[in-house]
C-alpha positions in Angstrom: 60.3 94.6 139.2 58.2 94.4 136.3 59.0 92.7 133.5 60.1 94.9 130.2 57.6 94.4 127.6 58.5 94.2 123.4 56.0 96.6 122.2 56.6 94.8 118.9 56.3 91.1 119.5 52.8 89.9 118.4 50.3 89.8 120.9 52.7 90.9 123.9 51.4 94.5 124.0 47.5 95.6 123.5 47.3 99.7 123.1 44.3 101.3 125.2 42.5 103.7 123.1 43.0 107.1 124.3 39.6 108.2 123.9 38.4 105.6 125.8 41.1 106.4 128.7 39.9 110.1 128.4 36.1 109.0 129.0 37.1 106.9 132.0 38.7 110.1 133.3 36.1 112.3 132.5 33.5 110.1 134.3 36.0 109.4 137.1 36.4 112.9 137.6 32.8 114.3 137.2 30.8 111.3 138.6 28.1 110.6 136.2 28.1 109.9 132.7 25.7 112.9 131.6 28.4 115.8 133.1 31.2 113.9 131.6 29.3 113.4 127.9 28.6 117.5 128.7 32.3 118.2 129.4 33.5 116.4 126.1 30.9 117.2 123.7 29.8 113.9 123.6 26.0 112.2 123.1 25.5 110.3 127.0 25.2 107.0 124.6 28.4 107.2 123.1 30.4 108.0 126.2 28.6 105.2 127.8 29.1 102.8 125.0 33.0 104.0 125.1 33.3 103.4 128.7 31.6 99.9 128.5 33.8 99.0 125.8 36.5 100.0 127.8 35.6 98.0 130.3 35.1 94.9 128.4 38.7 95.2 126.6 40.2 95.3 130.1 37.8 92.5 131.2 36.6 94.2 134.4 34.4 97.0 135.5 35.9 100.3 136.9 33.0 101.9 138.0 29.8 100.9 140.1 26.4 102.5 138.6 24.4 103.9 141.7 21.5 105.6 140.3 23.1 108.4 138.4 25.9 108.1 139.9 29.5 106.3 139.1 31.7 105.2 141.8 35.0 103.8 141.1 35.5 100.1 141.6 38.8 98.9 143.1 40.2 98.5 139.8 38.9 102.0 138.6 40.7 102.9 141.9 43.9 101.5 140.6 43.3 102.7 137.3 42.7 106.5 137.6 46.5 107.9 138.8 47.4 106.1 135.8 45.5 107.0 133.5 45.7 111.0 134.9 49.7 110.1 134.1 49.2 108.8 130.5 46.7 112.0 129.9 49.4 114.3 131.2 52.5 112.7 129.1 50.3 112.8 126.2 49.4 116.2 126.9 53.1 117.3 126.9 54.2 115.4 124.1 51.9 117.6 122.1 53.1 120.6 123.5 56.6 119.5 122.8 55.8 119.0 119.5 54.4 121.9 118.5 57.3 124.0 119.8 
């Protein structure tokens, strides 16, 4: 069983940036930096930078770069369903407060 995290204890919790999680999800869904950037209305450079920063923060590669295609690593495969759940929960939260 997972240990409960005290979100207010200094150093116990490092939040993920929702934008970077969305970038990760977009690249996983499209398979390319170019298409994910187009869908998110970002430059390829900005999207690539956000993705690389996310990987550095997590301490692991999420994708294998294969020519222009992006393939999930095992870490990326483990993160994807959780990322989807988090993004869906954020969307549901936004909808609930909008009435």
